[in-house]
Structures are given as C-alpha cells and as structure tokens.
N, C-alpha and C positions, 0 to 999 in steps of 0.2 A: 504494500500500500504506500502511496506517496502523499505527502502533505505539501501543498503549494500555497505560499504566501506571496501576495502582490504588494510591492512597495513602489512609491513614486518619488523620484528625485528630480525636480524640475521637469524637463521634457523627456526624461528617461523612466521607463517602467522596469522594475526588477522582479523577476519571478524566482523565488527562492524554493528550490526543490529539496525535500528531505525524505529519505526512505528508499523505497524500491518502485521502479516503474515497470509494470508487467502489462500483459494484454489488457487486463481490466482497468488498471489505473492510467493507462496511456490515454484513455478517453478524457480524463481530468486534465492531463497535460494539454491535449488538443484544445479543449474548451478554454483553458487559461490563455493560451497563445492567441486563439481566435478572438477572445474578449479584448486583449491588449490591442490587436490590430483594429478591431471594430471601434475601439475608443480613440483611434487616430494616432497612437504612438508610433513614431518613426524610429525610435531607438529602444530595442527590447533586449535587456540583459537577462541571461538565464544563469542563476547562481547554482552550481552543481556541487558546492562544497559539502553538503550533507547528503548527497545522493550516493547510496550504497550499491545500487544495481540498476541496470537498464536493459530491458529485453529488446528483441528485434522490433516488436510493436512500438515501443517507445522511440527507437531510432527512426522508425517509419514516420512518426509524427513530425520529427524535425525535417526529414527528407521531403515530406509533403509541402512544407512551407518554403523551400529553397526558391522555387520559381516565383511564387507570390511575393516574397520579400524583395526580390530583384525588380519585379514589375512595379511594385508600389514604392520603390526606393526606401525600403525600411531595413534598418540594420538590426540583425539578430546575432548577438554574440554570447557564446557560452563561456563560462569561466569557473575556475576552482575545482576542476575534476580531480578525483583520486586517480592514482595510477591504474587501478583496476577498471574504472569507468572509461578513462581516456583510452586504454588499450582496446576496448570494445569499439570505440569510434574509429581508431586507427586500423584495426583488423578489417573492418568493413569498408574502408576507404572514405569514410565520412569526414575525417579530419581535414581532408583536402577540399571538401565541398562546403564546409561550415566554418565560420569564424570561431576559433577556440583559443582562448587566452588563459594565462595562469592566474592573474589577479583581477580584482574588480577595477582597479585603476587602468590596467592594460585594456580591459574590456570597454571601459568608458571611452578611452582614447580611440580604440578601434571603431566603436560605434560612431563617434564624431567624424572619423575619416570616411567611413563607409556611407554615411548619410549626406555627404557633400554632393 
C-alpha cells in the first residue's frame, strides 16, 4: 500500500510517496498525478525517499505520462530513490526516459530547466 501526500511550494507540487506501489495502489498514484496536472501545475516533483517498492504497474503509471508531460510542457521529476527502487527504473530503461535526480534541490533545478 502506498501513502501519497501532496504539498505545494509556490508553483511546484510535490507528491510524497511512502510504502509500496503495486497493481492496486498504482491507481492512487495515477489519480494523484492526474489531479496535479488537472490543477494546472507545470512542475511536478515526485519524492520517492520513503518508497520501498514499485511494481511494473507503478512504473507503467509514470510511463503513461511521458508523452502528456512533453505535450503540455510540464516537468515531472522524481527524486530521492533508494538504490533498490532506482535499480528497478534502470533495469527497465526508464531512467533514460524520466527525469530522476538525487535530491529535492536537484529536482527543483531540473524542473525549472525543463519547464522553460
């Protein structure tokens, strides 16, 4: 099960993920991202610092937004992943398709650059 907390810092929305994202809870992740997009945020940071596990369904949620983010000129940046979670993204080649940074500050900087 995943817990998702939404915070707003100026024009940036931060989705803080905690726990595990499996097939069932990936729906919650999808809804949280869709809500942020619908609210008009152009900078979406995903805090993965407390994320213990992500299934292929969870990865699929991120993949499903890649084109939409480009088309709407929205920056989605993930950060703070554990080695275990990061390796899942790397093994499936998603590390090359998504903006992934180590820290919140790096993620903010990347979001500012991507949304220009």
